Structures are given as structure tokens and as C-alpha cells.
C-alpha positions in Angstrom: -23.0 1.8 -33.8 -19.7 2.7 -35.4 -19.5 5.9 -33.3 -19.5 3.9 -30.1 -16.4 2.0 -31.1 -14.4 4.9 -32.4 -14.4 6.9 -29.1 -13.1 4.1 -26.8 -10.5 3.3 -29.4 -9.3 7.0 -29.4 -9.1 7.0 -25.6 -7.0 3.9 -25.6 -4.7 5.3 -28.3 -4.3 8.5 -26.3 -3.5 6.7 -23.1 -0.9 4.5 -24.6 0.8 7.3 -26.4 1.5 9.0 -23.1 2.8 5.9 -21.3 6.4 5.1 -21.0 7.6 2.2 -23.2 8.2 -1.2 -21.6 11.7 -1.8 -20.2 13.7 -5.0 -19.9 14.2 -5.4 -16.2 17.1 -7.2 -14.5 16.5 -10.9 -14.6 14.9 -10.7 -18.1 11.4 -9.6 -17.1 9.6 -6.7 -18.9 7.9 -3.9 -16.9 7.1 -0.3 -16.9 9.0 2.4 -15.0 7.9 6.0 -14.8 10.6 8.7 -14.4 13.7 6.6 -13.8 16.5 8.7 -12.3 19.2 9.2 -15.0 22.7 10.6 -14.4 24.8 10.5 -11.2 22.8 8.8 -8.4 23.4 6.3 -5.7 21.3 3.1 -6.2 21.2 -0.5 -5.1 22.5 -3.1 -7.5 19.8 -5.8 -8.3 21.7 -7.7 -11.1 24.9 -7.8 -13.0 25.9 -8.8 -16.5 29.5 -9.5 -17.4 31.8 -7.9 -18.3 30.7 -4.5 -17.1 27.0 -3.8 -16.7 25.3 -3.2 -13.4 21.4 -3.0 -13.1 19.4 -0.9 -10.7 15.9 -1.7 -9.5 14.4 1.0 -11.8 15.7 -0.6 -14.9 18.6 1.8 -15.4 22.1 0.5 -16.2 25.7 1.6 -15.4 28.7 0.4 -17.2 31.9 0.1 -15.1 35.4 -1.1 -15.4 36.0 -4.8 -15.1 37.7 -4.5 -11.7 34.9 -2.4 -10.3 32.4 -4.9 -11.7 34.2 -7.8 -10.0 34.4 -5.9 -6.7 30.7 -4.9 -6.7 28.2 -7.4 -5.2 24.5 -7.6 -5.9 22.7 -5.7 -3.2 25.6 -3.2 -2.8 24.7 0.5 -3.0 26.9 2.4 -5.5 27.2 5.9 -7.0 27.3 5.7 -10.8 26.2 7.5 -14.0 22.9 5.7 -14.6 21.5 5.5 -18.1 
């Protein structure tokens, strides 16, 4: 009986070890994102947090100057160094 419970447990551990960790998404939710594009890309802004953080829909963030933050609207598409 013990043998039947060890194998499924090992499968679950192996599957979770390969998964990406959960990310905090814009708006405060938690979700999973595989292969977010890091570095210089053009992305749509889904949320902002003062004084300088922009959020993309894949959970990446970009820190910008206060004046660029002020001039960037949610929904705008911007080129930035996403992290």
C-alpha cells in the first residue's frame, strides 16, 4: 500500500519543481506566467504604481522617471527594459 502513495507523490514533486513560481500580477492577483519576455520590448501597460513602476500583462515591471510615469496612460504601448 505504501508503494502506491510514494509514486504519485514523486510525480507531483517532479511536476512542481519544473513549474515557474507564482507571480504577483497587476491588480494584486497571483498567477503563473511561462517565459515572460525580459529586456527591451514593447508592451501594453495594464497597471501603474506610483512613483515609477509600470506593469505589463505578463507580470513584468518597468521602472521609469516620474515624468514618464505621469505621461504614460494605462493601455499605452511603450518600449522599456522589462524585468
